[in-house]
N, C-alpha and C positions, 0 to 999 in steps of 0.2 A: 564088686564092694557097691553096696545097697546099705546104707548108712540113712539113720532116720532122729538125725540129730537134734535137740532143741535151737529156737532161735537167737536163744540169749546165751547158749552155751556149747558150744561147736565142740564134737568130738575130736580129742585130742586128737595129733597128727603126729608125725615122726618127732623125738625128742632132739631135741637145740643142744649147740654149745651154750653151756653155763652162762658167760656173758661174751659180747662181743657181737656187732652186726656181722652177717653172711654174706660179703662184698660178691656181688656178684661177677665172673670172668666177663659175659658177654649177653647180652638182652635182645629179644626178638618181640615184637611189638606183635599184637592178636587185635585186630577190633571186634566184638562179640557184639551179635544182635541177635534178633528172633530166627533171623535163616543161617545163623552159624554161630549157634549157642556152644554151653560147653560139651553135649557130646557130638555134636561135628567137629570139637576140635580136637578130642581124644585122636584120632586115626593121625593126626596132623604132627601131634610128639614124636613121636620114633623119628621121623625125618628132622625136626628140629636138634634131637640127640644126637643123632649122626653130625648133622650139619656142627654144633662144636659150641652152639650156646650153653650156660647155664641156667638162665632164667627164662621164664615166659612171662614178659609184661603185656597184663591183660588191660584193654581199656574199663571203664566203671561197670564193675559186676551188679551193683544195688538195683535195687528195684526202683526204675524211670519209667517216665509217663508212655503208656503204650505204643506200640509201634518204634519207639525211640531207634535210629541208629547208629549214635555216638554213644549214649549213656550217660551223657552230663547234665540231665535236666532231671536228677535224683529227685523222685516224692516219697520213697520211704527208706532213710538211709541205714533200717534195723533188720531190713530184709532183702536177701541174695534174688535176683528178678526171677521173676517165674518164667518170663520169656526166654530164659537163657539156661534153664534149666532147676532153676532155683537151689535150695542147699544141697539136698540130695545129688543132681548134677554138681554142685561145685564140686563136692567132696569128692564125687568119680572121676571128676577133672584132675583135683588135687593128685589123689592116690596114684592116677595113671601117671603124672607127671611125677611124682618122687619116685615112682617104681623104674622110670628114667632114668635116674638121676638130677632132674631138672626142678628147680626151685620159681616159686609165684612172685612176682610184682603186683600188685595193684594199683590201679588208679583212684584219686581218692578226688573229692568235690567238696572243703568245708566253706566255699565260701557262697554258695546259692543253691537254689532248691527250685526245682519244673513246679510251677503253683497254677496255671492256666487249667482246665478240664476240671475234674471232679476227682484227682488222685490223691490230692497230696493232704492226708488226714490233720495236719498239721495248721497250714494254709484254712482247708475247712472251717477250723473251729475260730481262726481269729475273723471270717466273714459271718460267723454265724453270732460270733459273743463280743465283736469288738475289742476294747484295749481290756475286758473282762476275761478275755480267752488268757489260759496258762501258758498260751502260745506266743499271745502278743506282743512279748518281750523278745521271743525267739529272732523275729524277726526284724532287722533296720527299718523302722515304720515312726515316719514324724506325726506324731498324733493332735499335735497342736501345730497343723500347718499356716503359713500368715493367711491363707482364704479361712473364713469362718464357717463357709459351708461345710468346709471338712475339718471342722474339729471334732475328734472324737470318730472320724471315719475314714476310711479307706480309699482313694482313687483306685477303681478298677480299669484300668483301659484296655477293653476286649472288644469292644463293638467297631461294626466295619463301617459304620455311618454316626452321624449325632446322633445322642440320646433321645431324643425327640422324635425323629424321623425314624430309628427302629421300635421304638416304642407304639407308634401309629402306624406302623408296618404291621404288627402281632406278631413280632421277633422274639419280645422278652413277653415270655409265658411263665405265669404260674402256674406251681406241678403240685400234688400233693404223693408222698412216698410213705405208703403204708406201712410197708416192715418196716420202716425206721422211724415211723409216727414223728415226720418231718414235713415241712412243708419248706419249698424251694422254689425259687424264679432259673427259669431254663433259657438262656441264648444259645440256640443249635448244640454243641456238644458242651458248652460249659453248663456249669451247677452254682447257684448260687444260695445256701442255706439261708431260710429267713431269723432275725433274732425270735426264738420260742415267746418273749415278754409280748410278741405280737403277733403271735398265733389268733389272740383273738377276734382280730379283726376278718379272720376268715371263720373259726369256729363259731362263733356269735351268730353269723349268719345262716352257719352249717346249722345251728340249735333251732333255728326256729323254723328252717325248711322241714328238719326232720320230726319233729312235734315229738308228744309223748316222752315214751323211759329213753328213750336214745335220745329225744334232745336234751332232756334233764343230763344225760351223761355229757353231752358235747358242751353245753353251758356250765356245766360243771369244771369242763376242762379249759373252756376259753377262762373262766375267773382265774384259776388257779397258774394260768402261764402268766395272766394279766401281772397279776402280785407278784411274779417274779422279782428278784432286785434290778434293776435295770444295769445298763452296759457301761454306765456312771457313776455307779454307787462304791462307796469306800471300797477301798480294795479288799478290808474284813471280811466282805458280804459277796465275793466272789467264788470262794467256793462252795456258801450255803446256796449261791444262784446256780451253780454246776451241779451239784449235788442233785436240787431240789428239780431242776430242768431234766435230767437225764433220767428220773424216776416218771416227770410225768410225760416225756416221750415213752416211755415204754409203756404207758397206761393208754396215750394215744393208739398206739400201735395196735394194743390188744383191742381198742376199741372199734379198730378201725375194719378190724379182720370179722367183723359183723357186718352184714348186707346193709342195714336200714343207716347207719353212720355215716359208712364207705360213701352211699348213695347221696347221700346228705352234703358230706364234704367235698366231693366230687361236683355237684351242680354249684356249689357256691365257687369254687375253685373255678367252673365255666363261668359263671355270672362275671368274676371280676377279670377275666379274660374276652371277653364280650368288646368289643368297638367303641358301644357305648359308654361302656368303664374304662376308657385310659387314665380318664382324671382319678380315680379310683385305686387303680393299680400302681400310678404313677405316686399317688402318697403313700402306699405301702411301701414302695421302694425308697422312698425320701425315709421313712422310717428304718431304714436299715444299717448296720453298720459298716457300709459300702456304697462306693457310688459308682454305677457301672458311667464308663464314659467311650468316646471314641478313641481307638489309639492311638490319634494324634495329639490327646491333652497329654501327653505322658511327658513329652517336652517342655511343659510349662508347668504342671501342676502336680505330676505323681510327687506322692510324700511317702514311696518306699523305695530305698537302693535299690539297684538291680544288678544284675551281671552286665556290663556294659549299659548298652540301650537297650537288652532285649527285655522286654515285660514281662516276658513269660517266666523268668529266671526273676526271681525276689534275693536278696540277697542275706545273708546270718548273722546273725551277732556271735560269732563263735567264741569271740573272747568272755562271753556267762560261761561258767562250768558248765552249767547244765545243758546250755547245748551243745557243748563240744560233746561232753559224755553220749547225747542222745546221736548226735552224728558220727562219733569216731567210735562209739562200743564197738559194733560188730567188726570192722575192720581190727581194731587192736583186739579184739578176743580170736579171733581168725591168728594172728599174727603169736601169740602167747601160746596158741594153742598146736602153734607149728606148721599150719598147713599153707603159710606165706610168708617171705623173709623179707618186705621191706614194703614202702610203701613210695609212689609218685604223688605230689603235693600238687594240684591245680591252682593257679593264677593265685598265689602267695601274696602278691601286692594288692588282692583284695582286700586283706584280711585288716583288721583294726592293729593288732601287735605280730605281726611274724615272727619275732624272737622269741614272744611267750608262747604262742601258740605251737611252735617246734620242741619248743622244751616241755610241754603239757604232752606232747603227742610220745613223745621216747620215756618221760617221767609216766605215763597211763600204760605204757607197753610192759615198761617194767615192774610195775605194780601185779600188771597182770601174769607175768611171766615167774615172779618170786625173786626178782634180782635186787642187790642192794641199791638204793637208792645215795646219790651223795647226797652228802649235809647240807641241810639250806643255805644259801648264799657260799657254798661251797668254789673259789674259781676254778676255771677248765684247767683239766691235766694237760700235761706234756702232748697230748693228739688232741687238742681241740675239748669241745664241750661233750656233755655224756652223750653217747649215741649207740645205743644197745642194740639199734635197730637199723636196716639200710635205709634212708629217707632221703629223696631226692626231689626238688624242688622247680618248677617250670617259673625261674627266674628270667626273665628275659632283661640283659647286663649289656650297657653300654663298652664300646671297650677301652673306656676310662673309668669304668666303675667297676666296684669290689663287691662280690657278693659279700654280706656280712659275714665276719668269721666267726659272732658268739650265734649264731644260727647253728642250730644243732641237726644239721642235714648232712650228706656226705657230699652234695655237688649240686648243681641244676640240669636241668635236661637235655642239655646238648645246644642250643642253637645257637653259642658263641662260638663254639667249635664249626658246628654247620657253615656259618660265613665264615669264619678265617681258613679254614682248608677250601671252600669256594674261589675264594679270593687268589690264591695261589696259581687259578688258571686265567686269570684275569691279566690281559697284558696292560700294566699300568703306565707306561709310557703313552698308551695311547685314548689316554680320561682325556684332556681337553679336545683332540681330534673327534672322537664320539659324542660330546656333548655340544660343538659345534654344529656336528652332522644333527642332532637329534633340535637342537632350536631351528635351524633350517627347514625341518620337516612341520615343524608345527606352530613355527612363528611365535606370534604373542596369544598364543591360545594357552600355554604356563608360563611362569615365572621362571627366570634366566640361573634361579638356585635353588637347589634341593632346601637346604635349610630352613630357606625363605617361607619356602613353600609348606616345609612343616610347618610351620609356626602358624601361619595361613589358616591349613586345615584342622589344626589343635585349637586354635581360636574359633573356628566355624563350629566344631563338635562342642566346645564348652558352653559356646552362645546358642546354641540350637538345640541339639540331640540333649544334652546336659542340662539344660537352662535351667530347671527346675530345682536340681544339686545346687547349680551354681544359686540362684538366687537365697537359698537355705543358708550356705555358706555365708554367703554377704548381709545378713540377717544379722548373724550371729557374731560378723565382725560388725557389723552397726554398734551392739548393744555392749562390744566391748571398749568399741570407743567411744560410747556413748558416757562410760564411765569416768572419764579423763577430759577436762578442762583444755587439756590442748590436742585433742583428737575428738571431742565432738563434734568439730565441722565438717567432718568426713561425713559427705553425703553419701547414701545409699548408692545409687546410680556410678558415683567416683567409687566406691570400694568395689561394685559386681564389678566394672569396665577394667579394673586395676586387676582384680583377684581374677578374669579371664585372660589378661596379658600376661600373669605370671603364671601361670596354671601351661599356657601357649610355649611360653620360653622353658617350663623345665626342661633343660638337658639330659636327664634318667627319666622312667615311669614313675619313678615317688623317692621320696625318700622315708627313711627311718627312724625317726625322733620316735623314741618311747618311754611309757609310762617310767616314772624316776621307782626307785625300789624303795627309798627314805622318805617319802611323802608325797603331796600334790604335786600337777604340773608333770611336763616333758624334758627329756636330754636329747640333746641331738650330737650325733657324734662330728670328729671334723671331717668327714666327707659329707654330713649331710649341711654342714653350715657351705660348705665351698659349692655345693649344687644351689641352695637356695640363693646365698651372694651372688651368683653367676647367671640365675633365674632373675632377680630381682635389678641388676644393671640393665641386661637386655629387654625387662620393659621397660623400666626407667626410658630406655635411649628410645625405642618405638612409641613411647607413650608423652609427645610432648606437650598436652593439655592438661598431665595430672600431675599436680604439685608433686615435689619430692617428699615432702613429709608424711604423705599417704604410703609410699612404697617402704618408709623407712619403717612406718607403724606396722607394715605388713611384714618386714622382716621380723621387726622384732616377735611378733605373733608370731609366723612359722619356725621360730628358731624354740618356743616357749618360754619366751622373756616375760613378765610379767608387766600388765599395762600400768594396773596400780596394787598396792598390796592388797594380796587376798585373791586376786585374779588366777593366780596359777591355774587351778582346777579348771576356769572356763579356758584361760588361754589354751592349756593342755586339749583339754576336747576339741577347739577349734583346728586346731595342729593336725591332731590325728586324723580329723576328716576329710581334710584338707588332704591330706595324703592318698587316703581313698578315693577323693576325686580325681587327684592329676593321673592315676593308671589308667583308666578306662579312658580322659582326654587322650595321652597316647597312644593308647591301643584304636581306637578309635579313629585318633586324627592322624597317626601316621601309617600304621598297618592298613587300615580298611579304608584308606581315602587318598593319601599322598601315593605310597606305592602304587595307586591304579592311573594314577593321574601322570608321573613321572617316568618314562620308557627310554632313559639315555640306554641303559642294559637292565632288561628284567629281570637276569638272574641274581642280582644284587638286591633286586626288590622282597628279601625273604624277612621273615619272623625275626626277628631280634638284629635284622641286618642295617648297616648304615649307608644307602645308594653312592651319599656324596663322598665316600672313599673309594676310589676306583682301585682295586685289588688288592693284597696281602704281598707284603716284601715276604720274602725268607726269614729275613730277621726278625721281623714280628711274628710271624710262625714261631718259630723257635723262641723266641722271650716267651710267649704264650704258654709255649707246651713244658718249658721248664718253670715256670711258675706253678700249670696246673700240675705237674709231678710234686711240687714242693708242698703245695697247699691244698690242692684238691684233688689227688690219686684216684681218686675213686666215684667222681662224675661222670653221668652219663656221655658219651660221645655221638652226638645224631648229625645223619644226614639227610635222613627223609623222615617225617613225621606225619604225625594226623593232621595236623596245624599249617602243613607247609603251604606255599603258596603255589609249588612247583616240585615236582620231585629233584632227588640228585642230578640223575641222568637227563633233565629235561634243561637243568641250569648249567650243566657242563658242556653240553652242546650250542648253548648262547652265549657262551666265553668265550666261545671261538670267533666269534664277532668282532671281538674286541682287539683280534690278531688282526684280521683283516679288514678293516675303516672302509678301505678303499673298494671292496668287493660289496659289502654291504650298504653302501652308499649306490654304489651302480645298481646293484637289486631292490632296493629301494625307488630309484627313479623309474626302475621298467615296470617295475609291479605296479606305481601310479597311473602308468601309461595303460596297462594290460587291464586293470580293474578299473577304469574309467564306466563301463556299462553299467555296473551296481552300484554308480553313486549315485546320492539325489541329494536333494537339499531341503531341509525341514527349519522354517523360520527364516529362509532366507539363509540359511547357513549349510555349509557341507554337511554329508550325513553318509557313511560315519563321520564323524573328527577325525583329523589327522593324528592325532595321539591314538586314537582306538584303531585307525588302520593299521601305526608302527607299533604297536601294541599286539595286534592281530599277526602280523607277519611275523614277528619273534614267536608269536604261541605257538605255531605252523609249523618255523623252522626248529624249534626245539621236537616238537610232536610229532611229524608225521613220520611213518613206519619206513628205515631204510628199505631201499629198492622198490619203496611205492606201494599207496594204496592199492586196492584190488575192487571190483564190482562190490562184492560177498560185504564187505568191510567200510565201505564207503557210505552207508546212509547213518551207521552206529558214528562214525566219527565224526560226521557234518552234524550231528546231534548233540556231541559232548561240544563239539566246539563253538557252535552257536549258542547253550546253555552257559557256556564258561563267558563268552564275549557280554551276554547277558550280565550274569552280576558283574564282571569288573566292570562295565557302564554306569551299574547302578551304585556300585563301592566308589567310584569316583566321585558322583554325586555332580557331573558339570553337566550333561543335556539330558540326565534321566535319573533316576533317585531310588531305592528303596521305598524313603518316605514319600515322593510323589512323580512315581513313574510317568512319561512321556509317551504314552504309546505309538505317535506317530515317530518318533526319533527311534522308538525299539524295534520300529518295524522295518524300519531303512537297516537298521544294524541287521537283523535278522536275515533280511535277503539279500545284504551285501554277503554275508556267511555263508549263504544256500547257493546263491549264482557263483561263489568261488569255487563252491566247492559242489556243482551241480553235476557234474560227470567227470569224468576219468580223459575221454578223447576229446579232441577238439576241444585243451583247453588249455593255451597257452599259462596263463598267469600262474595254474595250479602247478603243468608240467618246468616250468621255469623254480615257483619256490621248490616242487620234489628233487631237482637234480640240484639245488642247494644246501638241502636238508640233507642229501646222500652225502654232502662233505663233510658237513656239519656233524653230521652220524657218525663220521669214522676218525676224526680228532675226538670226539666228543667221549667216542668210545676209549679211546688213548688217554683222555683225561681222565675218564671214570675207574679204569684202573689203578692210575697213581692214586686217585683219592681211595681207593678202598686201600690200598696198602698202607697209605700214611696212618687213615682213618684206626686199623684194626693192629697197628705196633704205637700207637702215640698212647701216652699217660692218659688214662680214665678204663671207663666201661663201655666198647662198640656196642650200639644200639641198634638194631636191622627194624625197619619197617616194613610189615608184612608184603612178603611179593618182590622186594626191593632188593633181594639179592640176585637178581635178574635185572636187567634193562627195564624199567617200569618208566615208562614215559603218561605221568600222571597229571593231573594239575588239581587246582582247591577244590576241596570238598565242596561236594560229594564226590567229585571226579576221582579222588584218592583213596574214598572207599569201596572201589570196586571188587568183586569178589577176585581172591587168586586159584590161579590153577597149583596147586600143592601138587598134586601128581606129575606135573610139569616137569617141576623146579625138582621132585624124588629121583625122576627120569634123570636127570641132566647131572643130580650128582653121585648115580649108581655109575652112567658112564665115567665120572671125575675119578671114585672110587679104583677103575680098572686101568686108569689111566695111571694113577701112582702108583699101582703094582706093575707097569708094565717094563721090560727089562731095558727097553729103549722108547723112553717118552719123546723123546725129542720130535718125530714125526705126529704124534699125535697132539704139541703142542703148538707144531705148524701151523695143522690143518685147523683148531681155534682161532690162531691169530687170523686166519685169513677172514674169518667175520667175526670181530673183536664187539662189535653190534648186538649181536645175540646176547650177551652176557653170560655166556657158559667160562672166558675165561674172568669175569668179574668173581664169578660165585668161585671159581677154582683159586685165586689168590684170597677171597676171606675164608674157604675154607682150611686153605693153609695155615693161613695167621691165628683160625681160631684155633685147630689141630695143636698146634704149639702152643697159643696160651692154656690149653690144659695140659700139655705135659711139663709147662712151664710156670704156673700161675703167679709162683712169687715175683718172678723177673716183673712181670707187668702191673704185678699189682702194687708192689714198692721200688721197684728197679729205678735207678736215676736216669735222666736225660741228659745226653749228650750231643747239643749241632756240630755236623761235622761240617767243614771249611771244601768248597769246591773251587775249582782252579780249571782255567783254561778257558779255550774262543767259546765253549758251550756253556757256563757255569749256569747262566739263568735258565738253562734247562733243567736241571737237576737238583734235588734237595734232597739232601741225606742226614739222617743223624743217627746215632745208637742208644739204644736202652742197654745198662748195665746192673748187674746183680750179681752175687755171690754162686749163683747156677751158672752165668756164663754171661756173653754179650750178644745181640741182635743188632747188625747193622742192618739200616733200608732206606735204599736209596729209590727213586722216582722222577722220571721224565717227566717234564710240565711244557706247556705251551708249543704243542709238536707243530703245530700247522707254520710257527716261527721258526723250524726248522727248514722250511720250503721245499719239504718234500711233497709230493703230488698224492692227494688222497687214495687209499688203496695200497700204499707201499709205504712195508713196516720198516721203522728205524732199524738200519744194519749200524752194527760194530762202526763203522767208517762214518759213520754221520756224527758221530760223537766226538770225533777227531780227536782232541789233544786233553779233552775234559778228565780230572781225575779228581779222586776224592784224597783230603790228606787225612790222614788216620794216627791218631795218638800210640803210644806205646801201648797202654794200656788195652789196645784192641786186636791187638795182631793174633792170629794162631790160625791154624787149622780148621776149617769148619764144612759146611755146605748150604750152598742158592737154595732155598725152598722152594722158589717161586718159579724158576727155570728149571730147577731138580737137576745141578749142577755141581760140582764141587766148588768149595767157596775158600780161596788162599788170601787170608789178610796176612799181606808181608810186606813189609817195608812201610816207607813212609808213605810214600804214595800208590795209591787203587785206580788203575784205570778202569774209565767206565764202559767204553766201549766194549771188552770182554766180559763185562758184568753184566750188561744188557743183549751179548748175543742172542738170548733166546726170547724174551721180554724186555720190556723198556721201564720193568720196575724189580727189585732185587730184595731179597732179605737172606740176608747171613747168619745163620747162629752158627757160635760156636760158645760150645761147652766150657765148664769148667776156667772162662778166661781168666787171664792176672787182673785184680783188682787193687788197685792201690789203699792201703793202709786208711 
């Protein structure tokens, strides 16, 4: 297949169902990049089809910055990445997938774009023309910031040192681009176009240097460029400026194609780059629509909204219909043409109005696909909002938070499930003991309470990395306060401090107050009001010096209550902007700071996790699963993702520590003694810190390979761990940080890791860690079998992250983006296919059970359940969820539920907390180990079926089902009874 479609209208793919989203059975995430593009991924597709997934879930495929390994720094949303293979490569990939019965989901980035370098044409145009650029309103830029020197200018915090220092060193240079007819400033790999109305400052001197006819042409061009309407001219002149400017640049390009004028311009450029011309070059820079600055300036004065605190990712105003079309058209065209079946939307909490965005997404798809649209203002139908395209949102929701039901999505990307299911393998009864152990290790280094730590970290981010945005919000709030005599005495510093406290106290990432449909202002839901009231109350309690009236005023503004008649629009704009501020405060404060400081049990420190909650009860798991079956049956179920801090199997190993706190305490004591030679002092304090040592030990226990490292693998492992330890320490922002690295501390940290992992022989610290890691690997592998069983049978769409169908002991990115050995996984699948066809599978299953940590049993279980999902799609897509009661002495070690549909019943049971059974590592749980434990079966579940995981008969007969025989071959079971009796 070698199509050559146009970018605007991709060739039509396979026909679609006329109405209704195509719901995946299961998805498999592939991380695409230059070394693993479309053509490299095509050979993987047959394996994925045999595995049983229905959809390949691709990382972003639109044109990103060159060399991007993740694709989230998109620079052109209208073009498929040439590094991945371009549009032709994508259609080859999509065609190969469809030929195998596989659909595609695409990851979309509507909130931001990559802007540094020289690759984003929209951003380049803004730099060139400032407010006169047609793209000036596409980015979320404040063209009228508090600093008068930045009015009408964009602060670009890209320099590695202060502007003056960089300029004096000659690192900022003027350059001509003859083929473009353009003049630019360059700083290493960055390009900053000059305002064409200022070209005369170069072309004028060049004309004098050229003389003759060439000089006359350059002089005429200099005058013509100088006559362009200015950037600050009336908006009605912007189009005229643009048209004339492009014509003049074409003329300049033609002129510079000739030797004489080209040489004169080159000489004028060289003169301005000479050391003695620094003042002139500075004056030229000051005349531009941007101001280059040290990257540290971003926290204080940046005047464009970013993705979190990442300077090179500028936020978009996707709420503007023109921006929406420009950003989303390509993906919607591909969907309407039948090449893709759905979208994953990155970071919707960064959007101005997520509900409206999702509605536009669905309507944009429907229009392109020729589907009937609902009537304007029509109420949602019995199946919820209009959702003809499968869409999931990367929404991080707290356990007490409801994803808004009016969003036109089919669910989220599964972070809540990942944390919910992981918590089942944490021994909740030992939470207080593990916390005492943690505090005993770190002493006064960290607060005694995670919630207090999280608030402190969010406050730090609000006042630090996001300080400029906080100032802008505070000034908007002050303008509102000044309009009313009752609030005009609220000073700016007080409002700023109070806003930081409220943002830090917000119990969720953000609220979702939304624009009114019947006039100016916003409307808040009951959930929004509850969260705002909570945040105000907590902030009030923590801020004894701030008057209650200030918090009352802020509360009203956050809920969209007008301060004075006619202020509805201003108040609404403030409330919407504050929500977009809260999300990065939460993400950077909790995920990227607090999670790297609090190490009671780091398997709980996961995206969307709540480390203050020590584990998940069976009742909580059942409640969440039943709710998901009723309201979000098509949401993704994740366990590992490209964003995870640790892979599922690393977490499931570390979970075992919660079952054995005494052994964990003893180990920490021993390792502290054995690692003394590699510790030192920096600034009078121990290095690495106690907290960093506890984190490192848990990391090693979670990632050391079972059976031990070998000499060949030791260097690569040591490099991985050292890189992780450095990243973790910088994220914690205690002894070093990305913004202020401490070379001495980082050197001490690196030396500690290298010492601990220096050699295999004669290294008692590593030997003891390895022995403990082998124990955790055994019980963690059993946990993994159970987690896999629960995930692939639960309500929702199970999602596999690349390579994690086997045991993948990966850490946070970039570690989790390592190349995947798909050939090895395919070989294991072939082995399992033979096992399923064997006359007596028991010996082969017993052989796999001897080494559960190698992942073959994990792959067996998920493959068996994916096969069932393929043969019984309706059971999983719409089947109900029924918790099953477990009775007997070992009831805490078993979780069970059933899925019911017209096709039949699936009974699922999984063991958990295996270390607590008292078995030594290496001994498989036998039937007798489950004692008198039974499952209570409702009459509707009884019948003759087959147990799919241990490949044995499954008879559901009578009121009780004994767990021992059910777990005779594996400590998990899935019994399918076809055509079961279903109550009317």
